[in-house]
N, C-alpha and C positions, 0 to 999 in steps of 0.2 A: 504493500500499499504506500502511496506516495506521501511524503511528509508535506506539511503546509507551513509556510512562513507567516502569511497573513491572508485575509480575504477581504473582498469588497462585495457589494450587492451582485456584481456581474462576473467577477473573476476570483480564482483561487491562485495564490503564488506559490509555485512548488520549486524548491531548490534543485538545481541541475548541477550534477557532479562535472568536474573538469573533463572527465573522460567521456562525457555524454553531451558536450555542446552542440554536437551535430543536430540535436532535436530542434534547435532554433533556426536551422538553416532555411527551412520553407518560409518562415516569417521574413527573414532578411531578404530572400528572393522576392517576395511579394512587396517589399517596401522599397521599391526602386526610387520613388520620389525623394526619399530621405538620402539614399546612397548617392544620388546625382547632386544633392545640395552638398553634402559633406565630402564626397570623394571624387565627384565629376564622372561617375561610372556606376553600372549596377554592382550589387554584391558579388564578390568573387565566389566561385564555387565551394571554396574551403573557408570562407569568412568566418563561419561559427566555430570551426575547430581551432582558428587562430586566437579567439578570445583570450584563453589563459596566457598565451605568449606574448600578448600585447600589453600585459599589465606591467607596472613598474617593477624592477628587479628588487629582490630582497624582501618580498612580502612573506609573512608567516602563512603556513596552511590555514585556510578558512578565511583568510582576509578578503580574498576575492569571492564575490558572490554573483552567481547567475540565476535568476528567477524566471521560470516559464509562467506566464499568466494564461491560465486555462478558463475557457468559458464553461458554462453549465453542462455541455455536452462533452468536455474534456478536450475541445478544440484548441490550438495555440492561437490565442488572440493578441499576444504581446509578450514583451520580455523586459526585464530590468537588470541591468548589470551595474555592480557597484563594488567599492572598496570599503571595508570596515577599518576603522581607526586609521584612516590616511587622509592627509599627510601626517596626522598626529593623533594621539589617543583622544577618543570622543568625537573626532571629526570623520564623517562618512562622505565619501565621494561618489556621486552617481555618474556612471560613464555612459549610460544610454537607458533611456526610458523610451520604448518603441511600441506603439500599437499598431496592429494591422489597419490598413486603411478604412475598412467598413466599420471599425471600432471607434474611430476618431470623431471628434465634434459632438460628443453626447455626455461629456462631464466624466467620462470614464478614466481619462488620464489624471484629473485631480482627485478622484476617488482612490486610484492606485496610489498616488503620491501621499495622500492622507493617512491611508492605512500603512504605507511604508514608514511614514514619519513615526507612527505609534510603535511599529517593530523596531525602529532605530533607537527610540527612546528607552524602550523595555530592555534594550541590550547595551545601554550605557552610552548611546550617541547624544551629543548636545548641539551639533552643528552639521548641516548638510551643505555639500559643495557640488557644483556642477559647472561644466564648460560648455558653451554654445557657440558654434560657428557663426560668423558674422552673417553669411547668407541665409540663415535659418531664422528668418524673421518671424515665422509662425511659432518656433520653438522659444525664441527669446520672449515674445508676448506671453506665452504659456508660463514660462518660469517667472516672469514678473507678476503675472496675475496670482500665482500662488504663493507669493511672498519672498521670492529671492530677490537680493539686492545686488547690483552691479559692484564688483570689487575692482577689476582691472582688465583691460584688454592686452592680450599677448599674441606674439607672432609677427609676420605669418609663420605658420606651422605647415609642413608638407604632409597632406593627407591624400593618398591616392594619386589622382591626377591634378589635384588642386593644391594651392597654398592659401590656407585660410587664417584670417585673424580670429581669435577666439576670445569670447567674453567669459571671465571667470565670475561666478556669482555664488553667493552664500545665503543661507538661511538658518538663523538661530532657532533651536527647538526649546520651547519654554516647558 
């Protein structure tokens, strides 16, 4: 039976082991719009398998988290990839919150983030961090709407076929 990290009205967040990241590849393939914005190309065929190797070096086991967001029928409707206690204890970094195109625009992203914030607080987190590429205007509006504050622009950073400026944002968890 799958473990559950947290739930929303529409989704169950299930941890995905680093050896099983390929289960989110179909979602990455369906989210070509995001990949075009971030990388200037569709998802690579092994994009999901590369998730663990793309994390910063020196992380302890369990610091990297990949969560599959499952709908009521068990279908893959989204994913959340994050780092626990990074870059410092009590600070968690969201690398990617991605919903399938048909799941967007219905308040589900906000519900996932709210539930995830509860999960983070329950596990000692006090601050969330995220970095959003400059061309992802929809993403920046989302993160601002849910309470993240701009911290600083960095880059350009090479990502796929693009060189992106990235806005680092934070949200204190009360």
